[in-house]
C-alpha positions in Angstrom: -231.1 -63.3 72.8 -232.9 -65.7 75.2 -236.5 -64.8 76.0 -235.6 -64.5 79.7 -233.1 -61.7 79.0 -235.7 -59.7 77.1 -237.7 -59.2 80.2 -236.8 -56.4 82.7 -236.7 -58.8 85.6 -234.4 -61.2 83.7 -232.1 -58.3 82.7 -231.9 -57.0 86.3 -231.1 -60.5 87.6 -228.4 -61.0 84.9 -226.8 -57.6 85.7 -226.8 -58.5 89.4 -225.1 -61.9 88.8 -222.5 -60.4 86.4 -221.7 -57.7 88.8 -221.2 -60.2 91.6 -218.9 -62.3 89.4 -216.9 -59.3 88.4 -216.4 -58.0 91.9 -215.8 -61.3 93.5 -213.4 -62.9 91.0 -212.9 -60.6 88.1 -211.1 -57.8 90.0 -208.8 -60.4 91.6 -207.9 -62.5 88.6 -208.5 -60.5 85.4 -205.8 -57.7 85.9 -203.0 -60.2 86.3 -203.7 -61.6 82.9 -202.7 -58.1 81.5 -199.6 -57.8 83.7 -201.3 -55.6 86.4 -201.3 -56.3 90.1 -204.6 -56.8 91.9 -206.1 -58.3 95.0 -209.4 -59.8 96.2 -212.2 -57.4 97.2 -213.0 -57.6 100.9 -216.4 -58.8 101.9 -217.5 -55.4 103.3 -216.5 -53.6 100.1 -218.2 -56.3 98.0 -221.4 -55.7 100.0 -221.2 -52.0 99.3 -220.5 -52.5 95.6 -223.5 -54.9 95.3 -225.7 -52.5 97.2 -224.8 -49.8 94.8 -225.5 -52.0 91.8 -228.9 -53.0 93.2 -229.9 -49.4 93.8 -228.8 -48.6 90.2 -230.9 -51.5 88.9 -234.0 -50.3 90.8 -233.6 -46.8 89.5 -233.4 -48.1 86.0 -236.5 -50.4 86.2 -238.5 -47.7 87.9 -237.6 -45.0 85.4 -240.4 -46.1 83.1 -243.9 -47.0 84.3 -244.3 -49.8 81.7 -240.9 -51.3 82.6 -241.6 -51.1 86.3 -244.9 -52.9 85.8 -243.2 -55.6 83.7 -240.5 -55.9 86.4 -243.0 -56.5 89.2 -245.2 -58.9 87.2 -243.1 -62.1 87.9 -242.8 -61.2 91.6 -246.6 -60.6 91.9 -247.4 -63.9 90.2 -245.2 -65.9 92.7 -246.6 -64.0 95.7 -250.4 -63.9 94.7 -251.4 -66.4 92.0 -252.9 -69.6 93.5 -251.1 -71.9 91.0 -247.8 -70.6 92.4 -248.4 -71.9 95.9 -245.6 -74.5 95.6 -243.1 -71.8 94.8 -244.3 -69.7 97.7 -243.8 -72.6 100.1 -240.4 -73.3 98.7 -239.4 -69.7 99.2 -240.7 -69.6 102.8 -238.5 -72.7 103.5 -235.4 -71.7 101.6 -235.1 -68.1 102.7 -235.0 -68.8 106.5 -232.5 -71.6 105.8 -230.3 -69.3 103.7 -230.4 -66.6 106.4 -229.6 -69.1 109.1 -226.7 -70.5 107.2 -225.2 -67.1 106.5 -225.6 -66.1 110.1 -224.0 -69.4 111.3 -221.1 -68.9 108.9 -220.4 -65.4 110.3 -220.6 -66.3 114.0 -219.1 -69.8 114.1 -215.6 -70.0 115.7 -212.8 -70.4 113.3 -209.7 -72.5 113.7 -206.7 -70.4 112.6 -203.1 -69.8 113.7 -202.7 -66.9 116.1 -201.3 -63.7 114.5 -197.5 -63.3 114.6 -196.4 -60.7 117.1 -194.6 -57.7 115.6 -190.9 -57.8 116.3 -189.6 -54.3 117.0 -185.9 -55.2 117.3 -184.3 -58.2 115.6 -182.7 -60.8 117.9 -179.2 -59.7 118.9 -176.5 -62.1 117.5 -174.0 -64.0 119.7 -171.1 -61.9 118.4 -170.5 -58.7 116.4 -167.8 -57.3 114.2 -166.4 -54.0 115.6 -163.4 -52.3 113.9 -162.3 -55.5 112.2 -162.4 -57.5 115.4 -164.9 -60.2 116.5 -166.5 -59.5 119.9 -168.7 -62.0 121.7 -171.6 -60.4 123.4 -173.2 -63.3 125.2 -172.1 -64.5 128.6 -170.2 -61.3 129.4 -169.9 -59.7 132.8 -169.2 -56.1 133.8 -165.4 -55.9 134.3 -165.8 -53.0 136.6 -167.3 -55.3 139.3 -163.8 -56.8 139.8 -161.6 -53.8 139.2 -161.0 -50.7 141.2 -163.5 -49.2 143.7 -167.2 -49.7 143.2 -167.9 -46.3 144.8 -165.7 -44.5 142.2 -167.3 -46.4 139.4 -170.7 -45.5 140.8 -169.9 -41.8 140.9 -168.5 -41.9 137.4 -171.5 -43.8 136.1 -173.8 -41.1 137.6 -171.9 -38.4 135.7 -172.1 -40.3 132.4 -175.8 -41.2 132.9 -176.9 -37.6 133.7 -174.9 -36.3 130.7 -176.0 -38.8 128.1 -178.9 -40.9 129.3 -181.2 -38.7 131.4 -183.2 -37.1 128.6 -184.7 -40.4 127.5 -184.4 -42.8 130.5 -185.4 -40.3 133.1 -184.0 -39.2 136.5 -185.5 -42.3 138.4 -184.2 -44.6 135.6 -187.8 -45.6 134.7 -187.7 -44.8 131.0 -189.8 -41.6 131.3 -187.4 -38.9 130.5 -188.2 -35.6 128.8 -187.6 -37.0 125.3 -189.2 -40.5 126.0 -192.5 -39.6 124.3 -190.8 -39.1 121.0 -189.5 -42.7 120.7 -191.2 -45.9 119.6 -190.4 -48.3 121.2 -190.1 -46.3 124.4 -186.7 -46.1 126.2 -186.0 -49.1 128.5 -186.6 -48.8 132.2 -183.6 -49.7 134.3 -185.5 -50.2 137.5 -187.0 -53.6 136.5 -185.3 -57.0 136.2 -187.0 -57.7 132.9 -185.6 -57.1 129.5 -187.1 -55.1 126.7 -190.4 -56.8 125.7 -189.3 -56.8 122.1 -186.2 -58.8 122.9 -186.5 -62.6 122.1 -184.4 -63.4 125.1 -186.5 -61.5 127.5 -188.4 -64.5 128.8 -185.5 -66.9 128.8 -182.7 -65.1 130.6 -184.5 -62.9 133.2 -181.3 -61.0 133.7 -180.8 -57.3 134.4 -181.2 -55.1 131.3 -177.8 -53.6 132.1 -176.2 -56.9 131.2 -178.3 -57.4 128.1 -176.1 -58.2 125.1 -178.7 -56.5 123.0 -177.7 -53.2 124.5 -174.1 -53.7 123.2 -175.4 -54.8 119.8 -177.7 -51.7 119.5 -174.8 -49.4 120.5 -172.7 -51.0 117.7 -175.5 -51.0 115.0 -177.1 -47.7 116.0 -180.8 -46.8 116.3 -183.3 -46.7 113.4 -182.6 -42.9 113.1 -178.9 -43.0 113.7 -176.0 -44.6 111.8 -173.9 -47.3 113.5 -171.8 -46.1 116.3 -174.3 -43.4 117.2 -177.1 -43.4 119.8 -180.2 -41.4 120.2 -178.8 -39.3 123.1 -178.6 -35.5 122.3 -174.9 -35.3 123.2 -173.9 -38.1 120.9 -176.1 -37.0 118.0 -174.7 -33.5 118.1 -171.2 -34.9 117.7 -169.8 -33.4 120.9 
């Protein structure tokens, strides 16, 4: 065994270095060699681990008065002995530089790509398959605008809305119905001219949400909690 490792100070330094190597690289790269998954240790967790190891080392070296005296001897020689003046000057220069470098590394601006936004709904396709037939859902218009009486369609639409849509989309069509708080994403407001913020076409089309092809696509595919062909409305979910 090297003479340095026979001294309590050398043993403490060796344990500290080995612990750092184990936490920094060993945990991340050793388990995969044995077929086990692993991941790098975050810096905050690494700091906590190293602090725990340091406290354990100090408890060990201070357990015996003789060991504690031997552990402090090299530190005292560097700090007090006249022949160690060069080492003291080197420490006084190196420590502030090291602290300044670590601080600069933590506060300096980093150049990185912005985080990707979470997509709640996938982009609606240009066409869908429904009962064996291909149906385009882009560029469509409401056929009721050109057939029959708008007043009759309006009254019929109110009846359907209050029966199926009111609990989620609300009486003023603002997406704040009685059940709205239980859905994420929240029900769409029909009072604005913008589309759902999760729709990729929201910023490009600017059309009314009532003409959004994504609504037809969602009705065909269902919601995350309902199978295709069903919606989240209480009437439809109950099968009536």
